[in-house]
C-alpha positions, 0 to 999 in steps of 0.5 A: 788879229791885233788891231792897227793901234795895237800893232803900232804900240808893239812897233813903237816899243820894238823901236825903243828897244832897238834904239836903247840897244844901239846906244848901249852898244855904242857906249861900250865902244866909247868905253873901249876906245876912250876909257870914259863914259860921259867924261867919267873914267872906267875905274870910277864907274866901277868904284864910285868911291875912288877919291880924286887925287890932286895932281902934283905940280910937277905933272902940270908945270916944269921949269927948264934950266934956262927958266922956260916954263912948260905947262901941260894942260892934260890935268887942267883941261881933261874935261875939255873935248874936241871932236873925238876927245880931250886935246891936251897941249904943251905950252912953253913960256920964256920970259913971259912970252909964249915961245912954242905950243905942241899937241900932246897925245889925243884921239883927234884925226891927225890930218884934220886936227893939225889944220886947226892947230895951224890956224890957232897956234900962230895967234898965240906964239910971240905974245905975252901971257897977259896979252894972249889971255886978253886977245880974241882968237879966231876959230877955224871955220868948219873945225868948231869942236877942235878949235874951241877945245884948243882955245880952252886948253890954251886959256886954262894953261896960260891962266895956270902959268900966269902967276908964275910969270907975273905973280898975278892970279887969274881964275881959270874959266870953267866955260869955253872962251869962244862960243862958236854957235852964233845966233845967226847959225842957230836960227838959220839951222833951226829954220832949215831943220824945221823945214825938212821936218815939217814941209815935206808933209805938204810940199811935193814940188821939185823946186822945193826939193832942190831948195831943201837940198841946197839949204842942207848942204850950205847951212847944215853942212858947210856953214854949221858942220851939223850932221850925225856920224858914228864918230860924233855919237861915240864922242858924246857918249865917251866925253859928254856933250858941250851944249855950246858947240853941239846944240844944232847936232843935238836937235838933229839927234832929237829929230832922228829919235823922233822920226825913228820911233815913228817908223820914218826910217829915211826921213833924216837921211832923205830930208836933212843929211847934208851928205845925202843932199850933196849926192842927190843934188849932183844926181838931179842936175846930171844928164847922165843918169843910169839905173842899177838893176835889181840884182845888182842893187840886192848884191850891193845892199847885202855887201853894205850890211856885211861891211857894217857888221865887220866895222862894228866888230872891229870897234867892239874888239878894239881892233880898229876905231879909226874907220870912223874918221873916214866917214865922208861927213868929214868933208864938212868939218874942215877946210883941209881934209885928209887925202883919204877922205878927199879921194873917197868924196871925189869917187862918190861925187863922180858916182853921184853923176850917174847913180842917186845917193851911192854912198847912202844906199850902198856904204853908209854905216851911220845909215845902217845904224839908223835903220837898225834903230827903226827896226826896218829892213834895208830899203835900196831905193832912196 
């Protein structure tokens, strides 16, 4: 019989293969959904010798009959990504004043993205191009990715149109004009992540457990919007990673890969995930706890895997990518969320009064993916 060391080595390589397979599958989904991989169009991946052609000015700037300048940021900011991909804008400038801003076709969730636009657009409209470029625009709390992408699109679009307004040249910035991750957020998040990664090895008290749950919900969830979801991973694979906005999430991904390779399947879900923490916190303070029978647990567990398989099939075939927008992690992203996510969050919040982590145990597609990576069977007790 093989020794324990040999078994561990075998399991390590099995998990590494599982992780690589999952990444390749999601990369294929990213290509299917966005037509890009790490920001590179599919045709260029196939033929890397294809030369990039300059975009004619008519594709970027139009002059209407009344002298209004209309600039499209699609050619200017194709590498600037929101939460799900590029967020191009159409900016109208009349007599040097920003008259109107409209969103062009994008992959963002409409309900969520419109909230960020409603917050940011009014900060530009009515200003001169020079004043708008010089102003400090507030991002929408909780909408980090979309806010930064909108602001960067505005910066590039206004910098492009500025010479046509005042003959003054301005170099287009190559980096986001707003840096969303403040030092306070970075430090606080790293502390919470290290606590959840290391302290459970020594601390087993209920008091510490409740503290960790609250920190996960408040710091990682609502303050920093740091978590791992299908939508986020697919966006990273499709459009690349903006390290200025995704640092905390990248640290969480590193923790997931490390703990998964070590066979600690549930560590992220149990000790760091803000959504799981919110459900467990509700359950722990509830006096109405109920126990689910073993047979019911097996049925719900089987249904979870069936659901996951169906959702993956829908993505692979290109039939329905939008289900990723309805993972409940979205409740931490925006001040205003779509009604579907709000209703689902309310339902599972109520269920959490009676049952521990109902969404995590019986629905969560991301949790299924993490268990596939760790090469373990589904565990119903969390």
